[in-house]
Structure formats: C-alpha cells, structure tokens
PyMOL commands that place a pseudoatom at each C-alpha (Angstrom):
pseudoatom trace, name=CA, resn=MET, resi=1, chain=A, elem=C, hetatm=0, pos=[-52.414, 122.430, 111.368]
pseudoatom trace, name=CA, resn=ASN, resi=2, chain=A, elem=C, hetatm=0, pos=[-51.558, 120.111, 108.493]
pseudoatom trace, name=CA, resn=SER, resi=3, chain=A, elem=C, hetatm=0, pos=[-52.355, 116.499, 109.210]
pseudoatom trace, name=CA, resn=SER, resi=4, chain=A, elem=C, hetatm=0, pos=[-48.920, 115.425, 107.966]
pseudoatom trace, name=CA, resn=SER, resi=5, chain=A, elem=C, hetatm=0, pos=[-47.066, 117.600, 110.491]
pseudoatom trace, name=CA, resn=SER, resi=6, chain=A, elem=C, hetatm=0, pos=[-47.591, 115.124, 113.320]
pseudoatom trace, name=CA, resn=ARG, resi=7, chain=A, elem=C, hetatm=0, pos=[-46.060, 112.377, 111.210]
pseudoatom trace, name=CA, resn=GLY, resi=8, chain=A, elem=C, hetatm=0, pos=[-42.871, 114.164, 110.193]
pseudoatom trace, name=CA, resn=ARG, resi=9, chain=A, elem=C, hetatm=0, pos=[-41.694, 116.489, 107.496]
pseudoatom trace, name=CA, resn=VAL, resi=10, chain=A, elem=C, hetatm=0, pos=[-42.206, 116.227, 103.763]
pseudoatom trace, name=CA, resn=ALA, resi=11, chain=A, elem=C, hetatm=0, pos=[-39.621, 116.899, 101.066]
pseudoatom trace, name=CA, resn=ALA, resi=12, chain=A, elem=C, hetatm=0, pos=[-40.267, 117.618, 97.391]
pseudoatom trace, name=CA, resn=ILE, resi=13, chain=A, elem=C, hetatm=0, pos=[-37.945, 116.723, 94.561]
pseudoatom trace, name=CA, resn=ASP, resi=14, chain=A, elem=C, hetatm=0, pos=[-37.787, 118.306, 91.110]
pseudoatom trace, name=CA, resn=PHE, resi=15, chain=A, elem=C, hetatm=0, pos=[-35.791, 115.563, 89.398]
pseudoatom trace, name=CA, resn=GLY, resi=16, chain=A, elem=C, hetatm=0, pos=[-33.462, 116.522, 86.569]
pseudoatom trace, name=CA, resn=LYS, resi=17, chain=A, elem=C, hetatm=0, pos=[-30.541, 114.897, 84.770]
pseudoatom trace, name=CA, resn=ALA, resi=18, chain=A, elem=C, hetatm=0, pos=[-28.050, 117.549, 85.909]
pseudoatom trace, name=CA, resn=ARG, resi=19, chain=A, elem=C, hetatm=0, pos=[-29.656, 119.187, 88.946]
pseudoatom trace, name=CA, resn=VAL, resi=20, chain=A, elem=C, hetatm=0, pos=[-32.242, 117.961, 91.411]
pseudoatom trace, name=CA, resn=GLY, resi=21, chain=A, elem=C, hetatm=0, pos=[-34.353, 120.630, 93.045]
pseudoatom trace, name=CA, resn=LEU, resi=22, chain=A, elem=C, hetatm=0, pos=[-35.230, 120.125, 96.690]
pseudoatom trace, name=CA, resn=ALA, resi=23, chain=A, elem=C, hetatm=0, pos=[-37.674, 121.711, 99.123]
pseudoatom trace, name=CA, resn=VAL, resi=24, chain=A, elem=C, hetatm=0, pos=[-38.667, 120.767, 102.672]
pseudoatom trace, name=CA, resn=THR, resi=25, chain=A, elem=C, hetatm=0, pos=[-41.658, 121.681, 104.807]
pseudoatom trace, name=CA, resn=ASP, resi=26, chain=A, elem=C, hetatm=0, pos=[-41.283, 123.815, 107.891]
pseudoatom trace, name=CA, resn=GLU, resi=27, chain=A, elem=C, hetatm=0, pos=[-41.709, 122.212, 111.313]
pseudoatom trace, name=CA, resn=LEU, resi=28, chain=A, elem=C, hetatm=0, pos=[-45.454, 122.878, 111.294]
pseudoatom trace, name=CA, resn=GLY, resi=29, chain=A, elem=C, hetatm=0, pos=[-45.951, 121.282, 107.888]
pseudoatom trace, name=CA, resn=LEU, resi=30, chain=A, elem=C, hetatm=0, pos=[-47.526, 124.433, 106.468]
pseudoatom trace, name=CA, resn=MET, resi=31, chain=A, elem=C, hetatm=0, pos=[-44.896, 126.050, 104.248]
pseudoatom trace, name=CA, resn=ALA, resi=32, chain=A, elem=C, hetatm=0, pos=[-42.421, 124.774, 101.655]
pseudoatom trace, name=CA, resn=HIS, resi=33, chain=A, elem=C, hetatm=0, pos=[-38.858, 126.087, 101.719]
pseudoatom trace, name=CA, resn=PRO, resi=34, chain=A, elem=C, hetatm=0, pos=[-36.423, 125.626, 98.832]
pseudoatom trace, name=CA, resn=ARG, resi=35, chain=A, elem=C, hetatm=0, pos=[-33.025, 124.072, 99.474]
pseudoatom trace, name=CA, resn=PRO, resi=36, chain=A, elem=C, hetatm=0, pos=[-29.889, 124.152, 97.333]
pseudoatom trace, name=CA, resn=ALA, resi=37, chain=A, elem=C, hetatm=0, pos=[-30.043, 121.846, 94.327]
pseudoatom trace, name=CA, resn=LEU, resi=38, chain=A, elem=C, hetatm=0, pos=[-28.325, 118.468, 94.438]
pseudoatom trace, name=CA, resn=ASP, resi=39, chain=A, elem=C, hetatm=0, pos=[-26.177, 116.961, 91.684]
pseudoatom trace, name=CA, resn=GLY, resi=40, chain=A, elem=C, hetatm=0, pos=[-28.361, 114.688, 89.578]
pseudoatom trace, name=CA, resn=ARG, resi=41, chain=A, elem=C, hetatm=0, pos=[-25.517, 113.212, 87.508]
pseudoatom trace, name=CA, resn=ASP, resi=42, chain=A, elem=C, hetatm=0, pos=[-24.322, 110.802, 90.208]
pseudoatom trace, name=CA, resn=ARG, resi=43, chain=A, elem=C, hetatm=0, pos=[-27.352, 108.675, 91.141]
pseudoatom trace, name=CA, resn=PRO, resi=44, chain=A, elem=C, hetatm=0, pos=[-25.690, 106.718, 93.993]
pseudoatom trace, name=CA, resn=ALA, resi=45, chain=A, elem=C, hetatm=0, pos=[-24.436, 109.939, 95.633]
pseudoatom trace, name=CA, resn=LEU, resi=46, chain=A, elem=C, hetatm=0, pos=[-27.859, 111.544, 95.148]
pseudoatom trace, name=CA, resn=LEU, resi=47, chain=A, elem=C, hetatm=0, pos=[-29.587, 108.634, 96.873]
pseudoatom trace, name=CA, resn=VAL, resi=48, chain=A, elem=C, hetatm=0, pos=[-27.108, 108.807, 99.773]
pseudoatom trace, name=CA, resn=ALA, resi=49, chain=A, elem=C, hetatm=0, pos=[-27.753, 112.553, 100.156]
pseudoatom trace, name=CA, resn=LEU, resi=50, chain=A, elem=C, hetatm=0, pos=[-31.522, 112.010, 100.184]
pseudoatom trace, name=CA, resn=GLU, resi=51, chain=A, elem=C, hetatm=0, pos=[-31.214, 109.141, 102.653]
pseudoatom trace, name=CA, resn=GLU, resi=52, chain=A, elem=C, hetatm=0, pos=[-29.208, 111.434, 104.964]
pseudoatom trace, name=CA, resn=LEU, resi=53, chain=A, elem=C, hetatm=0, pos=[-31.793, 114.189, 104.541]
pseudoatom trace, name=CA, resn=ALA, resi=54, chain=A, elem=C, hetatm=0, pos=[-34.606, 111.792, 105.450]
pseudoatom trace, name=CA, resn=ARG, resi=55, chain=A, elem=C, hetatm=0, pos=[-32.771, 110.594, 108.538]
pseudoatom trace, name=CA, resn=ASP, resi=56, chain=A, elem=C, hetatm=0, pos=[-31.454, 113.981, 109.727]
pseudoatom trace, name=CA, resn=GLU, resi=57, chain=A, elem=C, hetatm=0, pos=[-34.666, 115.959, 109.191]
pseudoatom trace, name=CA, resn=GLY, resi=58, chain=A, elem=C, hetatm=0, pos=[-37.307, 113.337, 109.915]
pseudoatom trace, name=CA, resn=ILE, resi=59, chain=A, elem=C, hetatm=0, pos=[-38.643, 113.174, 106.367]
pseudoatom trace, name=CA, resn=THR, resi=60, chain=A, elem=C, hetatm=0, pos=[-41.569, 110.761, 106.228]
pseudoatom trace, name=CA, resn=ARG, resi=61, chain=A, elem=C, hetatm=0, pos=[-42.632, 111.393, 102.622]
pseudoatom trace, name=CA, resn=PHE, resi=62, chain=A, elem=C, hetatm=0, pos=[-41.010, 112.472, 99.384]
pseudoatom trace, name=CA, resn=VAL, resi=63, chain=A, elem=C, hetatm=0, pos=[-43.219, 114.190, 96.821]
pseudoatom trace, name=CA, resn=VAL, resi=64, chain=A, elem=C, hetatm=0, pos=[-41.560, 113.863, 93.427]
pseudoatom trace, name=CA, resn=GLY, resi=65, chain=A, elem=C, hetatm=0, pos=[-42.476, 115.890, 90.368]
pseudoatom trace, name=CA, resn=TYR, resi=66, chain=A, elem=C, hetatm=0, pos=[-43.910, 113.683, 87.628]
pseudoatom trace, name=CA, resn=PRO, resi=67, chain=A, elem=C, hetatm=0, pos=[-43.073, 115.215, 84.237]
pseudoatom trace, name=CA, resn=LEU, resi=68, chain=A, elem=C, hetatm=0, pos=[-46.172, 114.553, 82.176]
pseudoatom trace, name=CA, resn=SER, resi=69, chain=A, elem=C, hetatm=0, pos=[-46.592, 116.064, 78.729]
pseudoatom trace, name=CA, resn=MET, resi=70, chain=A, elem=C, hetatm=0, pos=[-49.100, 118.878, 78.355]
pseudoatom trace, name=CA, resn=SER, resi=71, chain=A, elem=C, hetatm=0, pos=[-51.578, 116.271, 77.093]
pseudoatom trace, name=CA, resn=GLY, resi=72, chain=A, elem=C, hetatm=0, pos=[-51.102, 114.269, 80.307]
pseudoatom trace, name=CA, resn=ARG, resi=73, chain=A, elem=C, hetatm=0, pos=[-49.075, 111.440, 78.804]
pseudoatom trace, name=CA, resn=ALA, resi=74, chain=A, elem=C, hetatm=0, pos=[-46.109, 109.842, 80.560]
pseudoatom trace, name=CA, resn=GLY, resi=75, chain=A, elem=C, hetatm=0, pos=[-43.084, 109.808, 78.253]
pseudoatom trace, name=CA, resn=ILE, resi=76, chain=A, elem=C, hetatm=0, pos=[-39.422, 108.864, 78.644]
pseudoatom trace, name=CA, resn=ALA, resi=77, chain=A, elem=C, hetatm=0, pos=[-38.759, 111.512, 81.320]
pseudoatom trace, name=CA, resn=ALA, resi=78, chain=A, elem=C, hetatm=0, pos=[-41.698, 110.240, 83.385]
pseudoatom trace, name=CA, resn=GLN, resi=79, chain=A, elem=C, hetatm=0, pos=[-40.378, 106.682, 83.098]
pseudoatom trace, name=CA, resn=ARG, resi=80, chain=A, elem=C, hetatm=0, pos=[-36.964, 107.881, 84.319]
pseudoatom trace, name=CA, resn=VAL, resi=81, chain=A, elem=C, hetatm=0, pos=[-38.607, 109.582, 87.304]
pseudoatom trace, name=CA, resn=ALA, resi=82, chain=A, elem=C, hetatm=0, pos=[-40.653, 106.463, 88.128]
pseudoatom trace, name=CA, resn=ARG, resi=83, chain=A, elem=C, hetatm=0, pos=[-37.453, 104.351, 88.191]
pseudoatom trace, name=CA, resn=PHE, resi=84, chain=A, elem=C, hetatm=0, pos=[-35.777, 106.939, 90.417]
pseudoatom trace, name=CA, resn=CYS, resi=85, chain=A, elem=C, hetatm=0, pos=[-38.768, 106.872, 92.798]
pseudoatom trace, name=CA, resn=GLN, resi=86, chain=A, elem=C, hetatm=0, pos=[-38.476, 103.100, 93.151]
pseudoatom trace, name=CA, resn=GLN, resi=87, chain=A, elem=C, hetatm=0, pos=[-34.775, 103.468, 93.985]
pseudoatom trace, name=CA, resn=LEU, resi=88, chain=A, elem=C, hetatm=0, pos=[-35.512, 106.281, 96.443]
pseudoatom trace, name=CA, resn=ALA, resi=89, chain=A, elem=C, hetatm=0, pos=[-38.208, 104.319, 98.271]
pseudoatom trace, name=CA, resn=THR, resi=90, chain=A, elem=C, hetatm=0, pos=[-35.999, 101.229, 98.475]
pseudoatom trace, name=CA, resn=ARG, resi=91, chain=A, elem=C, hetatm=0, pos=[-32.964, 103.193, 99.675]
pseudoatom trace, name=CA, resn=THR, resi=92, chain=A, elem=C, hetatm=0, pos=[-34.716, 105.364, 102.266]
pseudoatom trace, name=CA, resn=GLY, resi=93, chain=A, elem=C, hetatm=0, pos=[-37.715, 103.310, 103.355]
pseudoatom trace, name=CA, resn=VAL, resi=94, chain=A, elem=C, hetatm=0, pos=[-39.733, 106.526, 103.028]
pseudoatom trace, name=CA, resn=GLU, resi=95, chain=A, elem=C, hetatm=0, pos=[-43.053, 106.792, 101.208]
pseudoatom trace, name=CA, resn=VAL, resi=96, chain=A, elem=C, hetatm=0, pos=[-42.704, 108.354, 97.744]
pseudoatom trace, name=CA, resn=GLU, resi=97, chain=A, elem=C, hetatm=0, pos=[-45.583, 110.055, 95.962]
pseudoatom trace, name=CA, resn=LEU, resi=98, chain=A, elem=C, hetatm=0, pos=[-45.632, 111.281, 92.366]
pseudoatom trace, name=CA, resn=LEU, resi=99, chain=A, elem=C, hetatm=0, pos=[-47.266, 114.643, 91.670]
pseudoatom trace, name=CA, resn=ASP, resi=100, chain=A, elem=C, hetatm=0, pos=[-47.925, 116.269, 88.296]
pseudoatom trace, name=CA, resn=GLU, resi=101, chain=A, elem=C, hetatm=0, pos=[-45.276, 118.952, 87.866]
pseudoatom trace, name=CA, resn=ARG, resi=102, chain=A, elem=C, hetatm=0, pos=[-46.462, 120.569, 84.650]
pseudoatom trace, name=CA, resn=LEU, resi=103, chain=A, elem=C, hetatm=0, pos=[-45.489, 124.253, 84.487]
pseudoatom trace, name=CA, resn=THR, resi=104, chain=A, elem=C, hetatm=0, pos=[-43.780, 124.383, 87.910]
pseudoatom trace, name=CA, resn=THR, resi=105, chain=A, elem=C, hetatm=0, pos=[-40.455, 125.406, 86.339]
pseudoatom trace, name=CA, resn=VAL, resi=106, chain=A, elem=C, hetatm=0, pos=[-42.190, 128.103, 84.290]
pseudoatom trace, name=CA, resn=GLN, resi=107, chain=A, elem=C, hetatm=0, pos=[-43.894, 129.381, 87.444]
pseudoatom trace, name=CA, resn=ALA, resi=108, chain=A, elem=C, hetatm=0, pos=[-40.585, 129.267, 89.343]
pseudoatom trace, name=CA, resn=ASP, resi=109, chain=A, elem=C, hetatm=0, pos=[-38.847, 131.314, 86.655]
pseudoatom trace, name=CA, resn=ARG, resi=110, chain=A, elem=C, hetatm=0, pos=[-41.661, 133.892, 86.705]
pseudoatom trace, name=CA, resn=GLU, resi=111, chain=A, elem=C, hetatm=0, pos=[-41.415, 134.204, 90.493]
pseudoatom trace, name=CA, resn=LEU, resi=112, chain=A, elem=C, hetatm=0, pos=[-37.646, 134.654, 90.342]
pseudoatom trace, name=CA, resn=VAL, resi=113, chain=A, elem=C, hetatm=0, pos=[-37.936, 137.287, 87.601]
pseudoatom trace, name=CA, resn=ALA, resi=114, chain=A, elem=C, hetatm=0, pos=[-40.619, 139.112, 89.605]
pseudoatom trace, name=CA, resn=SER, resi=115, chain=A, elem=C, hetatm=0, pos=[-38.353, 139.097, 92.666]
pseudoatom trace, name=CA, resn=GLY, resi=116, chain=A, elem=C, hetatm=0, pos=[-35.590, 140.789, 90.673]
pseudoatom trace, name=CA, resn=SER, resi=117, chain=A, elem=C, hetatm=0, pos=[-33.219, 137.816, 90.436]
pseudoatom trace, name=CA, resn=LYS, resi=118, chain=A, elem=C, hetatm=0, pos=[-30.624, 138.142, 87.710]
pseudoatom trace, name=CA, resn=LYS, resi=119, chain=A, elem=C, hetatm=0, pos=[-30.527, 135.451, 85.025]
pseudoatom trace, name=CA, resn=ARG, resi=120, chain=A, elem=C, hetatm=0, pos=[-27.311, 133.920, 86.412]
pseudoatom trace, name=CA, resn=ASP, resi=121, chain=A, elem=C, hetatm=0, pos=[-28.805, 133.706, 89.928]
pseudoatom trace, name=CA, resn=ARG, resi=122, chain=A, elem=C, hetatm=0, pos=[-32.053, 132.215, 88.587]
pseudoatom trace, name=CA, resn=THR, resi=123, chain=A, elem=C, hetatm=0, pos=[-30.132, 129.281, 87.090]
pseudoatom trace, name=CA, resn=HIS, resi=124, chain=A, elem=C, hetatm=0, pos=[-28.888, 128.300, 90.546]
pseudoatom trace, name=CA, resn=LYS, resi=125, chain=A, elem=C, hetatm=0, pos=[-32.217, 128.832, 92.313]
pseudoatom trace, name=CA, resn=ILE, resi=126, chain=A, elem=C, hetatm=0, pos=[-34.857, 127.658, 89.847]
pseudoatom trace, name=CA, resn=ASP, resi=127, chain=A, elem=C, hetatm=0, pos=[-34.772, 123.949, 90.734]
pseudoatom trace, name=CA, resn=GLY, resi=128, chain=A, elem=C, hetatm=0, pos=[-35.295, 124.576, 94.452]
pseudoatom trace, name=CA, resn=VAL, resi=129, chain=A, elem=C, hetatm=0, pos=[-38.047, 127.094, 93.775]
pseudoatom trace, name=CA, resn=ALA, resi=130, chain=A, elem=C, hetatm=0, pos=[-39.774, 124.640, 91.406]
pseudoatom trace, name=CA, resn=ALA, resi=131, chain=A, elem=C, hetatm=0, pos=[-39.580, 121.965, 94.131]
pseudoatom trace, name=CA, resn=ALA, resi=132, chain=A, elem=C, hetatm=0, pos=[-41.001, 124.440, 96.661]
pseudoatom trace, name=CA, resn=ILE, resi=133, chain=A, elem=C, hetatm=0, pos=[-43.911, 125.241, 94.323]
pseudoatom trace, name=CA, resn=LEU, resi=134, chain=A, elem=C, hetatm=0, pos=[-44.584, 121.530, 93.892]
pseudoatom trace, name=CA, resn=LEU, resi=135, chain=A, elem=C, hetatm=0, pos=[-44.454, 120.950, 97.644]
pseudoatom trace, name=CA, resn=GLN, resi=136, chain=A, elem=C, hetatm=0, pos=[-46.664, 123.949, 98.420]
pseudoatom trace, name=CA, resn=GLN, resi=137, chain=A, elem=C, hetatm=0, pos=[-49.250, 122.679, 95.931]
pseudoatom trace, name=CA, resn=TRP, resi=138, chain=A, elem=C, hetatm=0, pos=[-49.177, 119.314, 97.696]
pseudoatom trace, name=CA, resn=LEU, resi=139, chain=A, elem=C, hetatm=0, pos=[-49.458, 120.952, 101.129]
pseudoatom trace, name=CA, resn=ASP, resi=140, chain=A, elem=C, hetatm=0, pos=[-52.360, 123.152, 100.048]
pseudoatom trace, name=CA, resn=ALA, resi=141, chain=A, elem=C, hetatm=0, pos=[-54.250, 120.072, 98.802]
pseudoatom trace, name=CA, resn=GLN, resi=142, chain=A, elem=C, hetatm=0, pos=[-53.974, 118.252, 102.144]
pseudoatom trace, name=CA, resn=PRO, resi=143, chain=A, elem=C, hetatm=0, pos=[-56.944, 118.214, 104.504]
pseudoatom trace, name=CA, resn=ARG, resi=144, chain=A, elem=C, hetatm=0, pos=[-56.519, 120.488, 107.491]
pseudoatom trace, name=CA, resn=GLY, resi=145, chain=A, elem=C, hetatm=0, pos=[-57.272, 119.353, 111.016]
pseudoatom trace, name=CA, resn=GLY, resi=146, chain=A, elem=C, hetatm=0, pos=[-59.927, 121.187, 112.925]
pseudoatom trace, name=CA, resn=GLY, resi=147, chain=A, elem=C, hetatm=0, pos=[-59.213, 123.508, 115.748]
for i in range(1, 147): cmd.bond("trace and resi %d" % i, "trace and resi %d" % (i + 1))
show_as sticks, trace
zoom trace
C-alpha cells in the first residue's frame, strides 16, 4: 500500500494557459485516473474548482507539472507554474509539489493514438492523460509500506 494513501488522496495538475489537465489517485493511492480538463483562462474560477476538489475528495497533496526545458532550465512557463503553485497552496491549504513534466504530453498523445482515439477526441483527453502520467510517475516513486 502506498504510504500516502493513509493521509488522503493526491491530485496531479498539468497546468496550461487554456486547459488544465487533472488526475486523482484511487482510494488506495496506487493508480492515477484522469479527470476532465479545467478551464485555465479564468484563474480565480480555477482556484475555486481546485479548492472544491481538495475539500470534496480529501486531497492532501497537489503534484504540479513543472515545465522545464529539455536542458533542465526553468523558463517563463516554469515561472508561471511556480506562481500558480503559490496561489494554489495559499487558497487550498494543501501541500503543493512540483514535478518535472518533460515529455508527459508527448507520452499522453502516444498512448491516446495507440488506444485508437481520433485526433478530435485526443484534444479533449490529452491534458487529463498527461496529468495521469505525471501522477503515476509520482506514485511509482513513492516508498511502499511493507506487508
């Protein structure tokens, strides 16, 4: 069992200007499940939606994709995400952790293509799948309890 499961659920965010991908762990804290994307254009409404999610689903940590360049540098997009994380932590009172998100969207697109999703359907699903990949990577890196 994942050590975080006893402390609540974890949500991952793939932050974008237009759409914000979202994924949440299952009740056991073992698997990431994509959720419908949220509107990223209205920051106050986005923060309200995430605050409600945290309250309604017992979210105790947000893992947010940190968009580093391929060389590992933090550019303008990474600065935007860092500011959003500060707002999210202040608004929700929930711990926020940044996680390198390089190539998660590419991997999400490949998975959707492999599953037979049409291009139009992929556009609506890709952000949630990218968030689920990010969250699953985080989950897989967590120490497992014995037993």
